[in-house]
N, C-alpha and C positions, 0 to 999 in steps of 0.2 A: 564476503558479504552474503554468499548463498546460505551459509549456516544461520546467519542472523535473520534473513528473510524466511527461512524454513521454520525457525522458532516463532516468528510473528504469525506465520500462516497457521502453524499448529495451534497457537493460542486463539486465533480467530475461529478455526474449525471447532475447537473445544467450546468456545462461547456460543457458536451456532447450535451445538448439540445440547447445551445446558441452559441457554437463555432464550425463552420463547419470543420475547420482544425483539431481540437481535436477529433471531432466525427469521422472524416475520419481515423485518426490514430487508433482508437479503434474499427472500424467497423468490422474487421475480427478477432478480438482477442477473444479467448476462453481459459481463464486461471483461475486457482484456486490459491488463495493467503492465506497463513496461517501465522499469526503474533503471536509470543509468547512474552509476556511481563514479565520481571522479573523472567524468568525461571519457571513460574507457570500458568499464565492465557493465554490461546490460543484462537484466534478468526480466523475463516475462512470466506472468501467471494469469490465470483466469478465475473469475468468480461466476459460477453457473450451477444451477440445480442445488442451490443452498450449500455450496462447497467451494472452498478456495483450493486451487490446484498447487502442486509443488512448483517452485520457480525453475524455469529452464534458462540456461545461460545463452541467451540470444536476444537480439534487438528485433522487434517486429512492430508493425503498425498496431496501435492500440487505442482504445477509447480514452485511456488515461496515460499520459506520459509524464515521467518525473525525472528531473535532473537534480542531483544533490551530491555533496561530498559524503564519503562514508563516515567521516567524523561527525558532521551535523546530523546525519540520519541516526547514528547511534545515540547522540545526545537527545534527539527528539524522542526516541524509544525509551530512554532512561529518565525522561522528563526534566533533564537539565536545560533544555531549550524548548520553548513553545513553538509548535509547528507554524502557527499563524505569524509569530514574530520572525521566524526564519523565512517565511514566504514574503513578508513585507520588506525584509532586508535583501531579498534576492538570493538568499542562500539555498532556498528550496524553490525550484521552478516547476510548475505544474501546468500542463496543457490538457484542459478538459472542460466540460460544461460545468456550470455551478453545481448542479446536482451530483455530478461525478466527483467534484472536489469534496463535497460533503460526505460522499460515500468513502473516499480515501481517508478522510478525517476519522470516520467511524472505525475503519480497519486499524489505523495507527493507534487508536485508543484501546483496542481490544487486549 
């Protein structure tokens, strides 16, 4: 899953570089995100200074924590499954403020 996350982060950083509106949304964001896949593999990364860092294989306290199966996460990224539907069905668990959940949604759409 690290490779999948790295590709998502690369797309997000490319969008920051090429889309002024997206860049403006993330300009003042300073957040840590921790995603746990299949209740075992955790990856953390940061959004700060208008840049998303590479994921590190570790679980840490974060502003946004996500628990999801690798299968559902890949289906969300490929748009086979809607993230909101997965959230409502309990397949995607997110612990964060409402604003941070919206931020995560933006990143997943990038």
